[in-house]
Each structure stands twice: as C-alpha cells, then as structure tokens.
C-alpha positions as CSV (number, residue, x, y, z in Angstrom):
1,M,-20.6,30.7,-9.3
2,T,-17.4,31.6,-11.1
3,M,-14.0,30.9,-9.6
4,Y,-10.6,30.9,-11.0
5,A,-7.8,29.0,-9.3
6,S,-4.6,27.1,-10.0
7,F,-3.3,24.1,-8.1
8,H,0.2,23.0,-8.9
9,P,0.8,19.4,-7.7
10,D,4.2,18.2,-6.8
11,G,5.8,15.2,-5.0
12,Q,4.2,16.3,-1.7
13,T,0.7,16.4,-3.1
14,Y,-1.9,14.1,-1.6
15,V,-5.2,13.2,-3.4
16,R,-7.9,11.8,-1.3
17,A,-11.5,10.9,-1.4
18,H,-13.3,11.5,1.9
19,T,-16.4,9.3,2.0
20,Y,-19.1,9.3,4.6
21,G,-21.1,6.3,3.6
22,T,-24.7,7.2,2.7
23,D,-24.9,10.1,5.2
24,D,-23.2,12.8,3.2
25,P,-21.8,13.3,-0.3
26,P,-18.1,12.5,-0.7
27,I,-15.4,15.2,-0.9
28,L,-12.4,15.0,-3.3
29,A,-9.4,16.7,-1.7
30,L,-6.0,17.7,-3.1
31,D,-3.5,18.9,-0.5
32,N,0.1,20.1,-0.6
33,P,2.2,22.5,1.4
34,G,1.2,25.4,-0.9
35,G,-2.5,25.0,-0.6
36,S,-5.5,22.7,-0.9
37,L,-8.5,22.2,-3.2
38,S,-11.7,20.5,-2.3
39,V,-14.4,19.4,-4.7
40,A,-17.8,18.6,-3.3
41,V,-21.5,19.1,-3.9
42,F,-24.1,20.3,-1.5
43,S,-26.4,17.7,-0.1
44,S,-29.2,19.6,-1.8
45,T,-27.7,19.2,-5.3
46,P,-29.8,16.7,-7.3
47,V,-28.2,13.3,-7.6
48,A,-28.4,13.3,-11.4
49,E,-26.4,16.6,-11.5
50,H,-23.7,15.1,-9.2
51,R,-23.5,12.0,-11.3
52,A,-23.2,14.0,-14.5
53,F,-20.4,16.1,-12.9
54,V,-18.6,13.0,-11.9
55,A,-18.8,11.5,-15.4
56,A,-17.4,14.7,-16.8
57,L,-14.7,14.8,-14.2
58,L,-13.7,11.2,-15.0
59,A,-13.6,12.0,-18.7
60,A,-11.4,15.0,-18.1
61,V,-9.0,13.1,-15.8
62,A,-8.7,10.4,-18.5
63,E,-7.9,13.0,-21.1
64,Y,-5.4,14.7,-18.8
65,A,-3.7,11.4,-18.1
66,T,-3.4,10.6,-21.8
67,A,-1.9,14.1,-22.4
68,V,0.6,13.8,-19.6
69,D,1.7,10.4,-21.0
70,A,2.2,11.9,-24.5
71,W,4.0,14.9,-23.1
72,A,6.3,12.8,-20.9
73,D,7.1,10.4,-23.7
74,A,7.9,13.3,-26.1
75,R,10.0,14.9,-23.4
76,A,12.0,11.6,-22.8
77,V,12.7,11.3,-26.5
78,S,13.8,14.9,-26.7
79,L,16.1,14.6,-23.8
80,T,17.5,11.3,-25.2
81,K,18.3,13.0,-28.5
82,A,20.0,16.0,-26.8
83,A,22.3,13.7,-24.8
C-alpha cells in the first residue's frame, strides 16, 4: 500500500495511544481540528512485523525530537542575535 499524507500538529493536537489489553492491537492516534491520523496494524499482521515497525517508529521519533531541539535552539540563537 502506498499513501501520502501530511499532518501538521499545533497547540490543539492530541497524541494518544488507545490500548485494548491483549484483545486487540493498540492504535496510535493524532488528532487536531484539521484532521486525524491513526496508526495501527491488522490483528493478522505477524507480531514480529509489528514489533519491527514499532522499533523503527521509536527510532524515527527520537531522531525527529533531536532535530526539533537543534532547530529550536538555532532559531532561539538567531532571534536573540537579531534583537
């Protein structure tokens, strides 16, 4: 499956993990007034594939967080110099 989408979080964005114990796989949900995005696997997806996806997702989120911090720090320095 190929899908292209953009999700632009803002101050009204909620990020939630919907968990269902051991009955069904969890769902990661991002919601804001402009739209929503859900990430989930089918129950039929092999557990090893789901775990591999989660590991890749965690790595990407960590990289994203590091990049946001670097961008924000550089922006703060730039704004301070301009003042």
